[in-house]
N, C-alpha and C positions, 0 to 999 in steps of 0.2 A: 729643416724637417722633411722636406720632399728628399733631400739627399740621404738621410737616414733611412726611410722608406724604401728607397731604391737599393741601398746597401742591404736590408733585411730581406728583400725579395731575391738579390742577387745571391746571399747565402743560403736560402732555403733551395734555389736551383742547384747550386753547386754541392748541396750535401745530398741530394735526391738523385743527381747524375754525377757519375765521375768518368770523365774522359780519360782514357789509360793510353792514349797516343801522345804520351808527354815524351819527353827526352830519352833515349837509351843511351847509358853512359858507360857499360863495359859487358863484358860476357865472360862465363866461365865454361870450361869444356871438360866432359867426363866421356872417354870413348866416343860412341856415337851420338851423345847428346851434348848439344850446346845450349846453354841457358843465358838469355839476354837480360839484362838487369835495367828496369826503369828507373828514372830519377825519383820517382813517387813511391819507389818500394814495390811496384808490380814486377812480375817476371814473365817472360815468354820462353817456353822450352821448345826447342826443335830436335827431335830424335829422328835421325835418318835410317829407316828400317831397311831401304834399298835404294838403288840408284833413283827409284821413281816414287816410292813412299816416304812421306814424312808425317811424323807423329806430332801435333801442335798442342801444346798444352799452355794455356793462359791462366795466370792465378794473380788476382788483384794483390793477394796478401803476401805473394811470393813464398808460400810455405810448401805447396805442391802436396796436399794431403787428400786423399780420397777414402770413403766409408769402404768401399768393397773393391777388389779388383775387378777387372772387366768381365762381364758375363758372356760378351761375344768375342772378343779377340783370343785366340789361341796359339797364335803365332806370330810374334813381332820381328823374329830373326830371319827375315825373307831372304837376306842376301849379304855375303861377306863384303863389304863396301871398302874395307882397307881403313886406313888413317882418315880422320876427318881434319881439314885445315880450314881455318876461318881467316879470310883476307880482311884485314883492318884497313878500310880506304877512309878519305877525308869524311865522306858523307853517309857512309853505310858499312856494314859487314857483308860479305859473301861467302857462300859455300858453294863449291862445284861437286856434282857427280857426273858420271858419264851422260846421263840424259837431262840433268836440271841445273839451272843457276839460281841458286836460293838467295835473296837479298833482304836485309834488315836494315831499312834505313834508319838513321840515327835520331833526326830531328824534324818532324816527329817520328816516332816508333812506327814503322810500318813494314808489313810483311809482303814481299812481293816475289812470285816464282816465274822464271821465265824457262822455255826450253832451251836446248843446247844452240839453236839458231838465234837466240836471244829475242825470241818472240813470247810477249808477255802472256803468261796462261792464266794467272791467279792472282788478285792483289787485294790488299785491303782498301776500302774507300778512303780516299783522302785522309784526313786526320782522325777518322772514327776508328777504324781497325777494330781492336776488341775493347769494348768498355763494360761498365757495371754500373748498375742501380740497385735499389732497394729491391727490386722484384727480379732481375734476372742478369745474367752475363750474356752479352750479345757480341756476335761478330759480324760486321758490314763489309761486303765485297762488292768490287766493281761488277756492274752488270753492264754487258756489251749489246748493242741495240738489237743484234741477230743472235744472241745467246739463246739456247733451248736446254731445258732441263728434263730429266726422265729419272723415274725411280720412287724411292718411298714405300716400296712394298704395295700390299693392297690398299690402294686408295681409289675413290672414285673420281668420276670427271675424265677428261682428256689425258693422253698419256704425257704430252707435253705440259709440265707444270708451271711454265712461265705464267705470270699474272694471277697466281693463286696463291693461298697461304693455307699449312697443314699444321695440325697438332699430332703429336704423340701421346695418346693416352688410350691404351686398350678399353674398348667399349662394346656394349652388348647392344647392338642397334638392328633388331629384327626390321625385315621389310625396308631396308635401308633407301633412300632415295639415289639418284644418279650423281648428287654433288655433296651427299651428307659427309661429315667427317667430324672426329676421327672413328675408325671401325676396329676391328679386333685385334689387330696386329700393329706393332711399332717396329719398324725398321729404319731407321732415320740414314739412310743411304741412298744418295742421289748421284747422277753422272750429267755433266755439262758437255754441250757441244764443242767446247773449247778444250775437249780432249784431257778432263780431269774428273775425278770423282772426289765426293766428300763423304765420309762416315763420322757422324757424331755419335760418339759414345759416351752417350750419358741418358740414364735410365728415368730421369724425371720428365715431366709433361714439356718436352721440349717444342718449338715452334718454327716453321721456315716460312718465309715471305719471300716468294720468288718475284719481286717487283711489284707488289701491292702497295708499297709506300713512295717509290719513287722509280722512274726511269733510269736512274743513274746507279742504283746499288740494289742488291738482295741481301737478305739476313737470314741468321739462324740464332736461336737463343736457348738458354736453359735457365730455369728459376733457381736450381740449387745444384749441387754435386760439383765434382771436378768437371772443368770445361776442357774437354779433349776432344780433338778430331783427327782425322787421318786424312791427308792429302794424297790421292792417288792418281799419278799422271800415265796416261796409255795411248796408244797410236789411234786406237778406236774404242768402241764401246765395250766389244768383248774383252779385249785386253785389260780395260779398266775393271770389268766384273770379275775376270779369273784373279786379279790381285786382290780383290776384296774378298773372294773365297779363301784365298791363300791367308788371309789375316784371320778370318772367322771359321773356318774349317770346312771339310768337303761334305756335300750332301750324302747321306746314306741311300743305298740302292733298295728300292722295294722289292718284296719278293714277287717273281714273275707273274703270279697269279692276280697281283694288284693292279696289274695293266689291263685286267679284263673289264668286264662290265659289272656292276654293283646295283643292287636294288635296295631300297630303303623306304620308311614312312614312319611319321612320328609315333603312332601307336603300333609298329612292328615289336609286339611284347608278348608274343603267344607262341607255344610250341607248334600246335597244330597249324597255325597260320604259316608259320615258317615252312613247314613241311608241304603245305598246300602249294604256296606260291613257287617254292622250288620245283615241285612236280609239275606245275603249268608252265615254268619256262622249258623245262625238258619236253614237254609234251608237244609244245607248240614250236620247238625247235629253234628257240631263241637264245643265243649264247648268254651265258651269265656265270660268273665266277663267285660272286659275295653275296650274301644275305646280310643285311645289318639287324641289330636289335637296340632300340632306343630306349632313352633313360628308364622308362617303366619296366625293364625286364628284371630289375633287383627288387628283393623284398624290401630293403630299405637303402637310402643313400649313406655310406656307399659300402655296404657289407659285402657286395659281390656273389650274393646267394641269390639262386633263382627264385623268382616270385611264385609263392606257393599258390596253387589253383591255375597258374597261366602255364607251368612247366611241370608235367608229370615225369618225364623221364628225359630230363635234358642230355644225358650221355647217350642215351639211345637216339635221341634227335640229331645230335653232332655226328654220330656214327653213321647214320641214314644219309644225311647232308655230304659227308665225305665220300660215300659210296657213290653219290651222284655226282661228285666232282665240284661240290660247293665248300666254301670256308664261310664262316661266322664271325663278323666282328660285333663287338658290344660296346656300348658306351661307358665311360666312368666320368663322374664330376669329384672335384677336388674337395669334397666335403663330408661330414658326418652328421646325419640328421638326429635331432635331439629325441625323436621318435625310436631311433635305433639305441636304446637305452644300454645296452651291454658294449657296444663299440664305442659309443659316445663317452660313456662313463671310463672305459679303458684310455681312450686317447686323452680326455680331460686331465685324468689323474697323472698321466704319463707328461702333461705338459705339452702335447703335439700340436695344439691348436694356436693358431694367431691370438695374441692378446689385445685387449682393450687396454690402451695407455691410461684411460680415467680410473679404472679399478682394478687393473692387474688380472682380471679373470679372462677366461676364453671369450672371443668377441661373439656376440649373439648375431647371427647373420641371417637375415630373411633371404629365403631362397625360392625360387620360382617353382620348385617342385619339393614335395616332402616336408614342407613347414621349415621352421628355423633350425639352422645348422651350425656346428662349428668348423671353421676354414682351416684345413691342414696345413701346417706350415712344413713346407718341403725343404726349408733350410737348415732345418733342426737335424744333425747327423743321425740320431736314432730313428728318426721316421721312416728311412728309406727301407729297411728290412721290416719293419712292422706293416707298412703299406704293401711292400713286395709279396709279403706271405699271403695277404687278403687278395691281391690281385692275380696271384698263381692259382687259385682255386679253379676259375672258370677256365684258366689254360688248359690244366690236367684234366678237365672236363672234355675239352676237345675245340675249345673256340681258338681262333687265329690271329687275334689282335684286338686293338681297342681304337676308339675314337675318343679323345680326350677334350670334352665339351666344357663350355662355360668357365673358361680358365682365367677370365679378366681379373678376380672373380666376377661372376654374373652380378648385375645390378651394382655395380662399382664404377658407374660412368661419372662424367666430369660434374653432373649435379648432386650425385651420391655424397657429399662432403663429409658425412659421418664416417664413411669408411677410411678417411685419413686419420681415424683414431687407431687404427689396426697397427699393431707393433709385431713385426716378424722378428725371427731370432737374429737376422743380421742387419735390421734397419727399420726404420718407418715406412708405412705404406706408400708415401709419397716418392720413395725410391724404388720400393720393390714392386709396386703396382705391374708396371710394364713387362717385368720379368718374372712375374708369379708364374704365369703358364710355362715358361721356358723351364723353371727350376723344377716343375711337375714333370714336364715331358723328359727332361734329362733323367730324373729318378725312375719314371716307368721304363725307359729303355733300359739303363743301367739294370734294373732288378730283372727285366725280361732275359736279360743275355746272362745274367749270373745263374739264374735258374733254368735256361734253356739254351745251353752252349751250342754254338755254331748254328744258330738258326736266326734267320732275319726277322726284325721286328717289323710289323706293320701297325704304324700309330698316326693317326690323322687328328689334326688339332686346330682348335679355333683361333686360341689366343696365344701369343707369344712374341718375343723380341729377337733382334738380329742374332744370327747364330742358331735358329732353331733348326735348320738344314742338318745339323749334326744327330738330330735325335727324332725327327718326326716330318710327316707330310701336311699338306694343308688343305682346307677347302675355304671358299670365298663367303663364309657366314651365310645367314638367311637371307636369301635375295628374293624379288619378287614383289608384287603388288596386294599388300594385305587387304586395301579396300576394295579392290575389284581384280581378282585373278587374271581377268581377261585382257586388263590393260598392264599387263607385264611386259610389255615390248621394250620400253625404253630400259627397262632394268636387265633384261636379256642382252640388249645391244651393249650396255656398258659392262656385263661381264666379261666381255672379250677384252677390255682394256683392263678391267681390274685383275684378270688372271694373267695377263700378259706382264702386268706390272708386278704381280706376286712372283714371278719368274725374276724379275730383275731384282727382287729383295733376296735372292738366294733360295727361292722354293721352286725347284723345277718340277716337283711332283705335288699337283693340286687338282682340285675338281670344282666345278660349280654345282649347286644343287639342280639337276637337270628337272626342269618342269617350274624352276622357283620355289622356294620353300613357303611363301607366303600365300594365304588366300584360299577361301572355301571353294571347292569345285563343286559346282551345282549343276552345270551343264557341259558333261563331257564331249558332246558333239562340238560344242561351241570352242572348247579349249584345244581341240584336236590340232590345229593349225599351229599355235603357240607351242604345243608339247613337240610337236614334230620338229620345227625350228630349233627348239632347245636342245633336243635331242641330236641333231645334225651337227650343231656346235660342240655338244657336250662329248661326243665320241673322240673328238680332237683335243679334249683335255687330257693330260697324261693319264690322271685318274678319272674314272667316268663313272658318277653315281646318279641316280635318279631318287630323289627325295622329296618328301612334302609334309607340311605340318598336320598334326591332328590324326585323323583316320581317313584323309584323302588319298585314295588309292592312286598311285601314278605308274603301275604296271603297263607296259606298252599296250595290251590286249583291253584295256578299259577305254579306250578312245575310239573303237571301232575298227573294221577289217583294214581300211585304207591306211590309217595311220600306224596299225600294228606292222602292216607290210612295210612301209617306209620307215619305220623305227628299227625293225629287224634288219633290213639292208644297210642301215647305219652301223649298228651294232656289229653286224658281220664285217664291215669293211674295216671296223676297228681291229678285229680279230686277225683279218688277213694281213694288216699292216704291222702286226706284233714284232716281226722280226727288224723292222725298221725302228719302230718306237723303242725296243729293247736295247738296240744299239746306241740310240741317243740318250738311252738312261744311264749307259755307261760313261758317255761322254759328259753327261751332266754330274756324275759322281767325280770324274776327273778334274772337270774344269769350272763346275759350278754354273756353266751356261745353260740358260733354259732350253726347254723343248719347243715350247710356243713363244716365239719371238715376234716383237715388233717390227713391222718392215723398217724402221728406222735403224734397227740394230745391224740389219744384213745390208741396207743401201742408205748408209749415212749422208752421202753426197747427193742423193735423189730428193730435190726439194719437196716433190709431191709425196713420194713414199712417207717422208717424215710426218706429214700431216694424217696419215691413215691410223684410225683407232679401231675400225671394225674388220680388219683383216688381219692375219698373222702369217708367218713363216712357220711350218711345222718341220722340225728339225733343220735342215738347210736347203732340201731340194724341192720342198713342197709349199705352194702357197694356197692357203685356206680363205675363202671370203663367204663365211655362211650368211644365208639369208636371215635377216634380222628385223625385217618390218612386216607388218602384218598385210596380207594382200599382194606382197610383192612378188611378181613372176619373172621379172627381168632384173637382174642385179647388176649395178654398175660396179665393176671391178677394177681397181687400178693395178695394172702389171709393171713393176718396174723394167729397168733397161735389160735388154736380152731378147731371146725368143722363149715363148712359154706353149706348153703342149696341154690341151684339154685332158685332164687324167680321167675323165669319165669316159671318152671315146678313145683316147689315146693316138688321135690321129690329127685333130685340128691344131693348127698351129696360130699363135697370137703374136705379133709384134709387141715387146714392151715399150715402156715410156710413154704410155696411153691408157685412158679408161676405156673399157670396152663393155658393152652391153652384153650379158650372157644370160641366156634363157635358163630360169630356174624353177621349173615346176615342183610341186610338194615332194616329188620323188627325185629331187636333184639337190647336191651339195656342190657348189662351185668350187673345184680343186683344179689346180695347175702345177706343172712340173716344169722344172728348168730344163731346156734343151742341154743335152750333155750330162744326162744323170743316170744313176742306177737305183732302183728302188727295189729291196727284197721283200717278198711278201710269202706268206703260207696260205694252205686251204682253210676254211671255215671251219671250227671246232665248236663245240659246245661249252668247252671251257679250255683254257690256256693249256696247251700240250696234253690235250686229251690222248692224242696219239705221240709216241715218242719218235717214231720214224717217218715223220710227215715229211713230204718233198718241199723243197724250196722252190719259189717262182722267182726268178730275178729278172724284173723288167729293165730293159735297157734301152734309153733312148739316146742314139748316138750323138757324139759330139760333131763339131765341125772337122773338115778334112785336116789329117795331121795333128789332131787334138784327141784327147783320152777322156771318156767318162768312167769315174771311179767310184768305187764305195768299198768300205772295209767293215763287213758283217761282223757282231760280236755276239757270242754265245757263252753262257755258262750254266751251272746246275741251277741256278735260279731261286735257290730257298735257302742255301747255308751262306757262310761268311767267307767262303773261300776267294770270293771276288778280292777281298782286302789282301790276299796273299798273291794276287795275280794268277789265279788257276782259271783259265779259260780257253775258248777256241775262237779263233779269229779266220775268216776267209776273205782274202783281198781279191775284188773283181775289177778288171781293167780293160775297157774296150777301146781301141784305137782306131780311127777312121782313116781309111786311105783312099785314094783316088778310085779304085776298082773292088775294094774289099774292106771288111771288118776284122780285126785280129784281137781276141779276147784271149786273156790269160786268167785262171783261176788258182790262186795260191793259198792253200791252207797254211795255219800256224796253230797247232794245237800244244797248249801248255797246261797238261794234266787233266784235260776234259776233252771229251767229243759228245755231240748231241746225240748221235746214232751211229751205229755199226753197219746201217744198211738205208741208205735213202738216195734219192734222185735230186739231182739240181736240174730245173729246166729253166734255162736261158731264154727270155721272152724278148726278141729283138722287134723294135717297132719300127719298120722300113717302109720304104716307097714302093718297092717292087720284089718279086719273088727272086732269092738268089740262085744262081746257076749250080754251085757245089757248096757242100760243107764238109770241111775235114776236122777230125778230131785228133790231136797230136800226130797230124801227118797223114791219117788214112782218111779217104772218103767215106763219108757215112750214108747210111740207107735214108732214102726220103720216103716217109709214111704219112697215112692221114692222120690228123691231129686225134682223132678218136682213138686210134691205135695207141698213141703215146699215153692218152688219159687212161685206157684200159689197164697198160701194163705199168702205170706209174708206181704202184705200191706192190708190184710183184717181180719185175725184171729190173735186177740192179746189176746187170753185166753190160748189156749193148747200149752204145749210144745211137741215137736215132734223131732225125729231123723232120718238120713239118712246116707247111706254108697254108695260111688262111687267107684268102684273097679279099674275103668281106671286112677282117679286122687289121688285114696289112702285118701279121705279126708272123715272124719266123721263129717256131720252137726248136731248140736244141736240147735234147734229153742227154744228161751225162750222169753217171754213177758218180757218187760221191765217194771215193775211196780214200780220201784225204791225203791226195798225191796232186802235184801241179798238173794243170791240164791247159793246153792251148787249142783254141778254135780259130778256124779261119772261114769266113763266110765271103764267097766270091760271086 
């Protein structure tokens, strides 16, 4: 009897858990794909996409069937790797590329990947490897005791994911905590300190457990769908991320004005208000490019009609804003309100809504705004032109873009299980949920470009899946402390890590909601410090938007004169750094590398740098350490190896490899620049390129003797799509240090574009002492007072001049930008 009970229990266990690390008995080969056959009928497919990228597909049934092709991967043919050979050894099969040694052990079946020096990079854990049960397909991988993990897109908590678990299920989580998961975007891509990345290309509610169950292994799993993941080997994190972008597509470049400052509010929904706020920015001389309009701007969701009574002359409003240098961005939701009878009946009759599997009718979706709605199914081919016609209305009126909000769709979080009854044209909601926002953003972009040829789209989204960079930009959802707005400091601090992690997910262009979205502001004086520090961080987000819920105003002047002064200075710095930021925007397009980078990415071998979550590298030359704690006036800043120069005074030098105490009163952002850097800047303007012929200020922090400081400045028209045709202008600056001199070359390269026909370049050398002579193209140049250069900066485009400032220790060399090579010698 006891034996029978034992056998019964054993049978239950075996029926609920199937270990698939059985014996591998053979393989078949088809081009660059090799399929390994398990004795139990399971199969493991390895597709060699390049010498360093392997597509892994495990299927317990051996059928290799998927409902939909990848929503994220757009390019699998990464490299011509030639003929694939499989070595059949007694205990394993082996495949060699120029960078990898891929081994499939026979019994038990076990995938292992080595680098070309035979070092184990990635391995199935013992006999587990890939396994399936009634709930999920799972992969278990060896976890080294010093292994660290980074990625997964916008996630809370520390950048290093080790010791934590995460889910992918796009969720509307307003006022989310510093540990809450999941959030609004699902990007199942991570990188390991052992020189590999994994992209799990599965749109269901996948899970990642980085050592939460064992110190010996980590795992990732999917409850349904094809179990496909890509192994990406690279020499460093940058190399891995670039290959991920090769797979999933290049980020689009924003229009240049998108990199200016933007102002928003939950109840920005009125014409007179928009004009008043815009006028106040210009009156106070605070730079600003964008005024947002939130959800209530429409008459109904989502008819794209201006709300009657709130807007009397929207075209006139937009014309006035344009004359003042402003753009307007309006929200759109992916639904049609039932109160919007004309459009709702039109869509319902055409079958354009997501269906309820229980009755075959349009799903009746409760919506946070505007009552119950129909959820538009953007996977239906006919929907695109229908929606595109509607969304073109405000574009024709003069708006400049959209923020696509609540694309989860909202109120479809884990606990909202009724939503799983939604049936989309291409699949059930369990499969489509995480890509719903992506299908919407794709359609918005395609319709925009179809109806507005050769014009860059501005689209900023809340909810999406891997690959969103091809269509949109992002913001980090509704942050802040809703219970007490003044206690939002921990949320502010974690926004640094959330934003850096967004960049790792292929979202180089993102913003936080400056001020934090959540919480009623009842004491503006008390809120002033938090607002100031959020602003000082926010201007270093590639996109910068101040935004808050309801009618809580967060314009800089609301918090008093001191806060306005310090906020204005921070915003002005963002505008001055535009040439630097725009150059890295082009690099982000070309490579997918983020603009705001964790220290671990630039200094992976610096054990202390890897631990830092509240600082970041801006571009490659600058380190920003925003103040993120209440009352803090001395910031402890970790500086990686090398020498770092205080960017605020441009004189004080700190030795890296240590933590320094940096004085940071409310008017100061701790910013440092690496020795041997070149930083291009421009004058403050009220909006991006208010003046076309602005001078360039090229800050040069010379390198060590016999070494060169370099920067390649990128410029283009800024609003059209010619950048995709490589129509641009580049200017190479290179300053070499010698024992008794500095030699600088300025090399222009114009490919169908010039920023200006008449402008000056001012090379601003940061030196220890006054030069003896300055020569330009071999001719000794006149030494004049710095004021003379400033007075003639936008008038005299003919004569080179130089100056010395004993207080700032700056040598200015003004040269006309005639788009010819120039050589400057300072002795």
